[in-house]
A tleap script that builds the chain and sets N, CA, C and O, in Angstrom:
source leaprc.protein.ff14SB
mol = sequence {
  NMET LYS GLU ILE PHE GLU THR LYS LYS LEU
  ILE THR ALA ASP LYS THR VAL VAL HIE TYR
  ILE ASN VAL ASP GLY VAL ASN LYS MET HIE
  ASN TRP ASP GLY ALA ALA PHE LEU PRO GLN
  GLY ASN LYS ARG GLN ALA GLU TYR TYR LEU
  PHE GLY PHE LYS TYR THR LYS ASP GLN TRP
  GLU ASP ARG LYS LYS ASP ALA ASN GLY VAL
  PRO PHE TYR LYS THR SER VAL GLY LYS ALA
  SER GLY ALA ARG CVAL
}
set mol.1.N position { 96.419 107.851 77.215 }
set mol.1.CA position { 96.678 108.536 78.390 }
set mol.1.C position { 97.476 107.588 79.332 }
set mol.1.O position { 97.259 106.383 79.468 }
set mol.2.N position { 98.520 108.390 80.016 }
set mol.2.CA position { 99.583 107.683 80.936 }
set mol.2.C position { 98.805 107.501 82.224 }
set mol.2.O position { 98.203 108.403 82.808 }
set mol.3.N position { 98.890 106.140 82.628 }
set mol.3.CA position { 98.452 105.980 84.187 }
set mol.3.C position { 99.593 106.278 85.182 }
set mol.3.O position { 100.780 106.056 84.940 }
set mol.4.N position { 99.139 106.776 86.265 }
set mol.4.CA position { 100.002 106.772 87.426 }
set mol.4.C position { 99.861 105.787 88.425 }
set mol.4.O position { 98.872 105.950 89.139 }
set mol.5.N position { 100.567 104.816 88.677 }
set mol.5.CA position { 100.281 104.039 89.741 }
set mol.5.C position { 100.810 104.403 91.238 }
set mol.5.O position { 101.971 104.768 91.423 }
set mol.6.N position { 99.998 104.293 92.138 }
set mol.6.CA position { 100.427 104.776 93.512 }
set mol.6.C position { 100.642 103.478 94.055 }
set mol.6.O position { 99.894 102.565 93.705 }
set mol.7.N position { 101.713 103.242 94.994 }
set mol.7.CA position { 101.981 102.238 95.861 }
set mol.7.C position { 101.292 102.376 97.187 }
set mol.7.O position { 101.370 103.415 97.843 }
set mol.8.N position { 100.730 101.498 97.510 }
set mol.8.CA position { 100.058 101.518 98.724 }
set mol.8.C position { 100.557 100.633 99.810 }
set mol.8.O position { 101.149 99.645 99.376 }
set mol.9.N position { 100.471 100.730 101.253 }
set mol.9.CA position { 101.131 99.884 102.024 }
set mol.9.C position { 100.259 99.500 103.029 }
set mol.9.O position { 99.548 100.368 103.535 }
set mol.10.N position { 100.182 98.245 103.443 }
set mol.10.CA position { 99.341 97.508 104.364 }
set mol.10.C position { 100.052 96.657 105.337 }
set mol.10.O position { 100.848 95.751 105.092 }
set mol.11.N position { 99.635 97.096 106.497 }
set mol.11.CA position { 100.343 96.293 107.633 }
set mol.11.C position { 99.079 95.563 108.343 }
set mol.11.O position { 98.033 96.107 108.698 }
set mol.12.N position { 99.435 94.198 108.462 }
set mol.12.CA position { 98.360 93.341 109.366 }
set mol.12.C position { 98.684 93.378 110.644 }
set mol.12.O position { 99.756 93.853 111.019 }
set mol.13.N position { 97.656 92.802 111.577 }
set mol.13.CA position { 97.949 92.863 112.868 }
set mol.13.C position { 99.156 91.783 113.202 }
set mol.13.O position { 99.502 91.859 114.381 }
set mol.14.N position { 99.705 91.030 112.613 }
set mol.14.CA position { 100.902 90.226 112.942 }
set mol.14.C position { 102.006 90.857 112.372 }
set mol.14.O position { 103.025 90.172 112.467 }
set mol.15.N position { 102.168 92.029 111.758 }
set mol.15.CA position { 102.904 92.792 111.702 }
set mol.15.C position { 103.633 92.501 110.126 }
set mol.15.O position { 104.711 92.979 109.775 }
set mol.16.N position { 102.906 91.753 109.437 }
set mol.16.CA position { 103.230 91.522 108.188 }
set mol.16.C position { 103.023 92.990 107.273 }
set mol.16.O position { 102.096 93.790 107.401 }
set mol.17.N position { 104.123 93.069 106.367 }
set mol.17.CA position { 103.989 94.459 105.653 }
set mol.17.C position { 104.054 94.009 104.104 }
set mol.17.O position { 104.946 93.327 103.600 }
set mol.18.N position { 102.967 94.513 103.488 }
set mol.18.CA position { 102.789 94.611 101.971 }
set mol.18.C position { 102.547 95.750 101.191 }
set mol.18.O position { 101.673 96.579 101.449 }
set mol.19.N position { 103.342 95.798 100.206 }
set mol.19.CA position { 103.313 96.949 99.378 }
set mol.19.C position { 102.735 96.681 97.973 }
set mol.19.O position { 103.371 95.982 97.185 }
set mol.20.N position { 101.606 97.193 97.658 }
set mol.20.CA position { 100.811 96.904 96.371 }
set mol.20.C position { 100.312 97.960 95.444 }
set mol.20.O position { 100.101 99.061 95.950 }
set mol.21.N position { 100.088 97.804 94.156 }
set mol.21.CA position { 99.428 98.701 93.354 }
set mol.21.C position { 98.208 97.987 92.927 }
set mol.21.O position { 98.112 96.764 93.027 }
set mol.22.N position { 97.198 98.803 92.414 }
set mol.22.CA position { 96.111 98.502 91.848 }
set mol.22.C position { 96.107 98.753 90.337 }
set mol.22.O position { 96.094 99.910 89.915 }
set mol.23.N position { 96.118 97.546 89.392 }
set mol.23.CA position { 96.154 97.669 88.089 }
set mol.23.C position { 95.071 96.961 87.548 }
set mol.23.O position { 94.803 95.773 87.731 }
set mol.24.N position { 94.319 97.991 86.696 }
set mol.24.CA position { 92.933 97.606 86.212 }
set mol.24.C position { 92.001 96.656 86.964 }
set mol.24.O position { 91.491 95.627 86.521 }
set mol.25.N position { 91.864 97.220 88.262 }
set mol.25.CA position { 91.088 96.645 89.534 }
set mol.25.C position { 91.754 95.326 90.007 }
set mol.25.O position { 91.051 94.571 90.678 }
set mol.26.N position { 93.003 94.974 89.739 }
set mol.26.CA position { 93.619 93.866 90.644 }
set mol.26.C position { 94.936 94.482 91.162 }
set mol.26.O position { 95.744 95.253 90.644 }
set mol.27.N position { 94.867 93.821 92.470 }
set mol.27.CA position { 95.911 94.378 93.280 }
set mol.27.C position { 97.210 93.514 92.929 }
set mol.27.O position { 97.084 92.300 92.765 }
set mol.28.N position { 98.282 94.047 92.828 }
set mol.28.CA position { 99.771 93.376 92.628 }
set mol.28.C position { 100.586 93.639 93.554 }
set mol.28.O position { 100.469 94.761 94.045 }
set mol.29.N position { 101.455 92.912 94.000 }
set mol.29.CA position { 102.676 93.286 94.926 }
set mol.29.C position { 103.591 94.003 94.066 }
set mol.29.O position { 103.813 93.696 92.895 }
set mol.30.N position { 104.125 94.990 94.704 }
set mol.30.CA position { 104.967 95.960 93.879 }
set mol.30.C position { 105.787 96.982 94.812 }
set mol.30.O position { 105.139 97.657 95.612 }
set mol.31.N position { 107.005 97.108 94.755 }
set mol.31.CA position { 107.777 98.283 95.466 }
set mol.31.C position { 108.888 98.302 94.886 }
set mol.31.O position { 109.534 97.261 94.769 }
set mol.32.N position { 109.396 99.649 94.338 }
set mol.32.CA position { 110.582 99.949 93.808 }
set mol.32.C position { 111.572 100.405 94.984 }
set mol.32.O position { 112.767 100.541 94.721 }
set mol.33.N position { 111.134 100.619 96.153 }
set mol.33.CA position { 112.020 100.995 97.214 }
set mol.33.C position { 112.764 99.757 98.088 }
set mol.33.O position { 113.771 99.926 98.776 }
set mol.34.N position { 112.152 98.654 97.935 }
set mol.34.CA position { 112.506 97.639 98.803 }
set mol.34.C position { 111.703 96.397 98.611 }
set mol.34.O position { 111.208 96.160 97.509 }
set mol.35.N position { 111.558 95.640 99.562 }
set mol.35.CA position { 110.944 94.181 99.517 }
set mol.35.C position { 109.279 94.865 99.582 }
set mol.35.O position { 108.971 95.914 100.148 }
set mol.36.N position { 108.453 94.034 98.911 }
set mol.36.CA position { 107.320 94.287 98.760 }
set mol.36.C position { 106.444 93.440 99.649 }
set mol.36.O position { 105.282 93.776 99.875 }
set mol.37.N position { 106.949 92.412 100.128 }
set mol.37.CA position { 106.342 91.521 101.108 }
set mol.37.C position { 107.427 91.011 102.255 }
set mol.37.O position { 108.404 90.291 102.050 }
set mol.38.N position { 107.017 91.546 103.448 }
set mol.38.CA position { 107.889 91.315 104.815 }
set mol.38.C position { 106.985 90.366 105.642 }
set mol.38.O position { 106.089 90.879 106.311 }
set mol.39.N position { 107.125 89.227 105.647 }
set mol.39.CA position { 106.269 88.211 106.646 }
set mol.39.C position { 106.502 88.657 107.998 }
set mol.39.O position { 107.694 88.601 108.299 }
set mol.40.N position { 105.688 89.112 108.968 }
set mol.40.CA position { 105.973 89.523 110.229 }
set mol.40.C position { 107.035 90.222 110.413 }
set mol.40.O position { 107.869 89.948 111.276 }
set mol.41.N position { 107.114 91.217 109.604 }
set mol.41.CA position { 108.205 92.192 109.627 }
set mol.41.C position { 109.763 91.626 109.775 }
set mol.41.O position { 110.672 92.266 110.304 }
set mol.42.N position { 109.899 90.143 109.135 }
set mol.42.CA position { 111.247 89.682 109.354 }
set mol.42.C position { 111.936 90.157 107.903 }
set mol.42.O position { 111.395 89.944 106.818 }
set mol.43.N position { 113.035 90.737 108.044 }
set mol.43.CA position { 113.752 91.033 106.689 }
set mol.43.C position { 114.285 89.939 106.162 }
set mol.43.O position { 114.367 89.909 104.934 }
set mol.44.N position { 114.722 88.904 106.859 }
set mol.44.CA position { 115.190 87.854 106.153 }
set mol.44.C position { 114.363 86.913 105.184 }
set mol.44.O position { 114.786 86.156 104.310 }
set mol.45.N position { 113.250 87.136 105.527 }
set mol.45.CA position { 112.247 86.474 104.579 }
set mol.45.C position { 111.630 87.267 103.549 }
set mol.45.O position { 110.743 86.774 102.852 }
set mol.46.N position { 112.048 88.534 103.379 }
set mol.46.CA position { 111.509 89.300 102.339 }
set mol.46.C position { 111.504 88.897 101.146 }
set mol.46.O position { 112.440 88.180 100.792 }
set mol.47.N position { 110.439 89.246 100.179 }
set mol.47.CA position { 110.265 89.130 98.999 }
set mol.47.C position { 110.045 90.066 98.193 }
set mol.47.O position { 109.292 90.971 98.552 }
set mol.48.N position { 110.665 90.093 96.851 }
set mol.48.CA position { 110.749 91.376 96.215 }
set mol.48.C position { 109.863 91.177 94.838 }
set mol.48.O position { 110.050 90.201 94.113 }
set mol.49.N position { 108.941 92.128 94.562 }
set mol.49.CA position { 108.044 92.155 93.502 }
set mol.49.C position { 107.914 93.358 92.678 }
set mol.49.O position { 107.915 94.466 93.214 }
set mol.50.N position { 107.818 93.237 91.599 }
set mol.50.CA position { 107.750 94.516 90.598 }
set mol.50.C position { 106.548 94.036 89.688 }
set mol.50.O position { 106.659 93.001 89.031 }
set mol.51.N position { 105.517 94.724 89.663 }
set mol.51.CA position { 104.137 94.654 89.235 }
set mol.51.C position { 103.616 93.227 89.115 }
set mol.51.O position { 103.326 92.664 88.059 }
set mol.52.N position { 103.532 92.688 90.431 }
set mol.52.CA position { 103.203 91.226 90.607 }
set mol.52.C position { 104.263 90.069 90.245 }
set mol.52.O position { 104.038 88.937 90.673 }
set mol.53.N position { 105.311 90.296 89.539 }
set mol.53.CA position { 106.213 89.172 89.496 }
set mol.53.C position { 107.474 89.212 90.574 }
set mol.53.O position { 108.095 90.220 90.911 }
set mol.54.N position { 107.667 87.986 90.981 }
set mol.54.CA position { 108.355 87.932 92.161 }
set mol.54.C position { 109.898 87.709 91.420 }
set mol.54.O position { 110.234 87.009 90.465 }
set mol.55.N position { 110.532 88.470 92.153 }
set mol.55.CA position { 112.308 88.420 91.855 }
set mol.55.C position { 113.134 87.927 93.033 }
set mol.55.O position { 112.611 87.930 94.147 }
set mol.56.N position { 114.334 87.522 92.880 }
set mol.56.CA position { 115.184 87.270 93.900 }
set mol.56.C position { 115.691 88.817 94.087 }
set mol.56.O position { 115.359 89.730 93.332 }
set mol.57.N position { 116.499 88.946 95.153 }
set mol.57.CA position { 117.005 90.292 95.513 }
set mol.57.C position { 117.926 90.762 94.536 }
set mol.57.O position { 117.938 91.963 94.265 }
set mol.58.N position { 118.757 89.908 93.932 }
set mol.58.CA position { 119.554 90.348 92.977 }
set mol.58.C position { 118.999 90.770 91.464 }
set mol.58.O position { 119.495 91.645 90.754 }
set mol.59.N position { 118.025 90.062 91.195 }
set mol.59.CA position { 117.352 90.239 90.005 }
set mol.59.C position { 116.453 91.802 90.146 }
set mol.59.O position { 116.238 92.638 89.268 }
set mol.60.N position { 116.065 91.798 91.537 }
set mol.60.CA position { 115.323 93.072 91.768 }
set mol.60.C position { 116.023 94.094 91.688 }
set mol.60.O position { 115.540 95.110 91.190 }
set mol.61.N position { 117.404 94.066 92.187 }
set mol.61.CA position { 118.478 95.303 91.914 }
set mol.61.C position { 118.582 95.588 90.670 }
set mol.61.O position { 118.331 96.730 90.285 }
set mol.62.N position { 118.976 94.598 89.805 }
set mol.62.CA position { 119.308 94.992 88.370 }
set mol.62.C position { 118.104 95.508 87.731 }
set mol.62.O position { 118.283 96.376 86.876 }
set mol.63.N position { 116.868 95.127 87.992 }
set mol.63.CA position { 115.446 95.679 87.314 }
set mol.63.C position { 115.492 97.181 87.820 }
set mol.63.O position { 115.415 98.096 86.999 }
set mol.64.N position { 115.615 97.420 89.130 }
set mol.64.CA position { 115.713 98.775 89.479 }
set mol.64.C position { 116.702 99.613 88.960 }
set mol.64.O position { 116.359 100.773 88.729 }
set mol.65.N position { 117.972 99.250 88.701 }
set mol.65.CA position { 118.970 100.161 87.929 }
set mol.65.C position { 118.720 100.246 86.877 }
set mol.65.O position { 119.122 101.331 86.458 }
set mol.66.N position { 118.042 99.438 85.822 }
set mol.66.CA position { 117.514 99.449 84.446 }
set mol.66.C position { 116.303 100.367 84.308 }
set mol.66.O position { 115.881 100.751 83.218 }
set mol.67.N position { 115.768 100.695 85.504 }
set mol.67.CA position { 114.304 101.369 85.305 }
set mol.67.C position { 114.575 102.879 84.846 }
set mol.67.O position { 114.097 103.208 83.761 }
set mol.68.N position { 115.188 103.677 85.464 }
set mol.68.CA position { 114.963 105.149 85.172 }
set mol.68.C position { 116.447 105.518 84.486 }
set mol.68.O position { 116.440 106.078 83.389 }
set mol.69.N position { 117.508 105.254 85.029 }
set mol.69.CA position { 118.688 105.633 84.282 }
set mol.69.C position { 118.930 107.151 85.045 }
set mol.69.O position { 118.498 107.337 86.182 }
set mol.70.N position { 119.692 108.248 84.265 }
set mol.70.CA position { 120.280 109.436 84.831 }
set mol.70.C position { 118.970 110.333 84.284 }
set mol.70.O position { 118.592 110.187 83.122 }
set mol.71.N position { 118.347 111.206 85.130 }
set mol.71.CA position { 117.447 112.045 84.535 }
set mol.71.C position { 118.337 113.131 83.627 }
set mol.71.O position { 119.558 113.265 83.706 }
set mol.72.N position { 117.450 113.866 82.757 }
set mol.72.CA position { 118.174 114.826 81.679 }
set mol.72.C position { 118.871 115.770 82.257 }
set mol.72.O position { 119.861 116.233 81.690 }
set mol.73.N position { 118.446 116.228 83.544 }
set mol.73.CA position { 118.967 117.401 84.226 }
set mol.73.C position { 120.157 117.088 84.897 }
set mol.73.O position { 120.817 118.009 85.377 }
set mol.74.N position { 120.543 115.876 85.005 }
set mol.74.CA position { 121.610 115.417 85.882 }
set mol.74.C position { 122.753 114.924 84.869 }
set mol.74.O position { 123.519 114.022 85.210 }
set mol.75.N position { 122.844 115.545 83.608 }
set mol.75.CA position { 123.983 115.061 82.870 }
set mol.75.C position { 125.220 115.782 83.216 }
set mol.75.O position { 125.169 116.814 83.884 }
set mol.76.N position { 126.553 115.185 82.706 }
set mol.76.CA position { 127.709 115.692 82.882 }
set mol.76.C position { 128.012 116.793 81.941 }
set mol.76.O position { 129.144 117.277 81.975 }
set mol.77.N position { 126.950 117.340 80.928 }
set mol.77.CA position { 127.298 118.392 80.262 }
set mol.77.C position { 127.642 119.769 80.979 }
set mol.77.O position { 128.494 120.595 80.649 }
set mol.78.N position { 126.801 119.797 81.991 }
set mol.78.CA position { 127.244 121.090 82.910 }
set mol.78.C position { 128.609 121.211 83.433 }
set mol.78.O position { 129.223 122.263 83.610 }
set mol.79.N position { 129.024 119.986 83.666 }
set mol.79.CA position { 130.439 120.254 84.304 }
set mol.79.C position { 131.376 120.389 83.274 }
set mol.79.O position { 132.321 121.178 83.287 }
set mol.80.N position { 131.062 119.510 82.278 }
set mol.80.CA position { 132.180 119.552 81.129 }
set mol.80.C position { 132.280 121.036 80.437 }
set mol.80.O position { 133.314 121.415 79.889 }
set mol.81.N position { 131.164 121.785 80.518 }
set mol.81.CA position { 131.196 123.107 79.793 }
set mol.81.C position { 131.845 124.209 80.625 }
set mol.81.O position { 131.735 125.380 80.260 }
set mol.82.N position { 132.513 123.882 81.724 }
set mol.82.CA position { 133.051 124.665 82.660 }
set mol.82.C position { 132.163 125.559 83.625 }
set mol.82.O position { 132.540 126.680 83.966 }
set mol.83.N position { 131.001 125.022 84.033 }
set mol.83.CA position { 130.234 125.627 84.979 }
set mol.83.C position { 130.722 125.817 86.315 }
set mol.83.O position { 131.527 124.961 86.682 }
set mol.84.N position { 130.427 126.754 87.164 }
set mol.84.CA position { 131.202 127.041 88.311 }
set mol.84.C position { 130.742 126.157 89.404 }
set mol.84.O position { 129.582 125.746 89.355 }
set mol.85.N position { 131.555 125.798 90.437 }
set mol.85.CA position { 131.332 124.799 91.224 }
set mol.85.C position { 131.192 125.468 92.512 }
set mol.85.O position { 130.966 124.810 93.528 }
savepdb mol mol.pdb
quit
């Protein structure tokens, strides 16, 4: 059975933002959309995590690009076959 992980967002009193998921009862920092940890809302000190593993911003961007690719319904076949624009 395929598990669906839901990213949750936690904001503390000092404006620190943490994005995390729960995997088998363990919370791990994770965010596909941006930094998973923003200490006191400071974007310069942002840290990037995927499933609990810390990455630099460049490594995170590379991992994000490799994740999904192009969906099946957005292929160039429709344009090549002469579909109306």
